[in-house]
C-alpha positions in Angstrom: 87.9 129.4 67.7 90.4 127.6 70.0 90.8 123.9 69.8 92.0 121.8 72.7 93.6 118.4 72.9 93.2 117.1 76.5 95.4 114.2 77.1 94.6 114.1 80.9 92.4 111.0 81.3 92.8 110.8 85.1 89.7 110.9 87.3 89.3 112.5 90.7 88.5 110.3 93.6 88.8 111.8 97.1 89.8 109.4 99.9 89.0 109.6 103.6 90.8 107.3 106.0 91.6 107.1 109.7 95.0 107.9 111.3 96.6 104.8 112.7 94.4 102.3 110.9 95.7 100.0 108.2 94.9 101.6 104.8 93.7 99.2 102.2 92.2 100.2 98.8 91.4 97.8 95.9 91.3 98.8 92.3 89.5 96.7 89.7 90.5 97.8 86.3 88.2 97.5 83.2 88.4 98.9 79.7 85.8 101.2 78.2 83.6 98.3 77.3 83.6 96.9 80.9 85.9 94.0 80.1 88.5 93.2 82.7 92.1 94.4 82.0 94.5 91.6 82.7 97.2 93.2 84.8 99.4 90.1 84.7 100.0 90.0 80.9 98.0 88.0 78.4 98.2 84.2 77.9 100.2 83.6 74.7 99.6 79.8 74.4 102.7 78.9 76.4 103.7 79.1 80.0 105.4 82.4 79.7 104.0 85.9 80.4 103.0 87.9 77.4 103.3 91.6 77.8 102.1 94.1 78.7 102.2 93.8 82.4 101.2 96.5 84.9 102.4 98.1 88.1 100.7 100.8 90.2 102.3 103.5 92.4 100.6 105.8 94.8 102.1 108.8 96.5 100.6 111.1 99.2 102.0 114.6 99.5 101.3 117.7 101.5 100.3 119.6 98.4 100.4 119.0 94.6 103.2 121.5 94.3 105.1 120.0 97.3 108.4 118.5 96.0 110.1 118.6 99.4 108.3 117.3 102.5 111.0 118.2 105.0 111.9 115.4 107.4 109.1 113.0 106.3 110.1 109.4 105.2 110.3 110.3 101.5 111.5 113.8 102.0 114.1 113.8 99.3 111.3 112.9 96.7 108.7 115.1 98.3 106.2 112.4 99.3 104.9 111.6 102.8 103.7 108.1 101.9 104.5 105.9 98.9 102.8 102.6 98.2 103.1 100.1 95.3 100.1 98.0 94.7 100.1 94.3 95.1 98.6 92.6 92.1 96.6 89.4 92.6 98.0 86.0 91.5 101.7 87.1 91.3 104.2 84.7 92.7 107.3 86.4 94.1 109.5 83.4 93.2 108.7 83.4 89.5 109.1 86.2 87.0 108.5 84.6 83.6 105.9 82.0 84.3 102.4 82.7 83.0 100.3 84.1 85.8 96.5 83.6 86.2 94.6 86.7 84.9 93.4 89.3 87.3 92.2 92.9 87.2 92.7 93.4 91.0 95.4 95.7 92.4 95.5 96.4 96.1 97.3 99.3 97.9 98.1 98.7 101.5 99.7 101.1 104.0 100.7 99.6 107.3 99.1 101.1 110.4 102.5 102.3 111.7 103.0 104.5 108.6 99.4 105.7 108.9 100.0 106.5 112.6 103.0 108.6 111.6 100.8 110.7 109.2 99.2 113.5 111.2 95.5 114.0 110.7 94.8 116.6 108.0 94.2 117.1 104.4 96.7 116.0 101.8 96.7 115.2 98.1 97.5 111.9 96.3 97.7 110.3 92.9 98.0 106.8 91.5 100.1 106.1 88.4 99.6 103.1 86.1 102.9 101.8 84.8 102.9 99.6 81.7 105.9 97.4 80.9 106.4 95.8 77.5 109.6 94.1 78.4 109.8 91.9 81.5 113.5 92.0 82.1 114.6 90.6 85.5 111.8 92.3 87.5 110.3 90.4 90.4 106.7 91.5 89.9 105.7 90.9 93.5 108.5 93.0 95.0 108.3 96.8 94.8 112.1 97.2 95.3 112.5 95.3 92.0 109.7 97.2 90.2 110.6 100.7 91.3 113.9 101.0 89.4 112.5 99.3 86.3 111.8 101.7 83.4 108.2 101.6 82.3 107.2 101.9 78.6 104.2 104.1 79.5 103.1 106.0 82.7 99.7 107.5 83.1 98.1 109.0 86.2 94.7 107.3 86.6 93.4 108.6 89.9 94.1 111.7 91.9 92.4 113.7 94.7 92.2 114.8 98.2 93.5 112.4 100.8 91.9 113.2 104.2 93.2 111.6 107.3 90.8 111.8 110.3 92.1 111.7 113.8 91.8 108.4 115.8 91.4 108.0 119.5 93.5 104.9 120.0 96.9 104.9 118.3 
């Protein structure tokens, strides 16, 4: 009898959107008991952030095995679109001040980037990145989050990313 340890906890969620339209997707995260997960770090009795704190990254690719997208914007890394979620209640001027709790993360892709993406069927996934050390990261600026080294990375959603053609571009 074979035993299996499956460490893949990601869930499939297919997405259909419109070419040229602004893409906006909200994630509200809860634990297994239905309690909100505070993405901004817990309150520790002072005015400083207690870890962990979360960031979320989404990539759209031509195929799940596609590590080189040719001349596309993220060609060197293989993605067609990359988006970092904005997490509610984060102040881009402050990195160590306690932030109001939230479980809301929003992905937004500008209409110009969506216009550049041809209609068709692609794949995507979303990674949850957990940080136990704050460092000098500006949590409202993806150029500051991207090079930071997370303590834990887990794919939480994946699926087909269908882009329907639009009449007005």
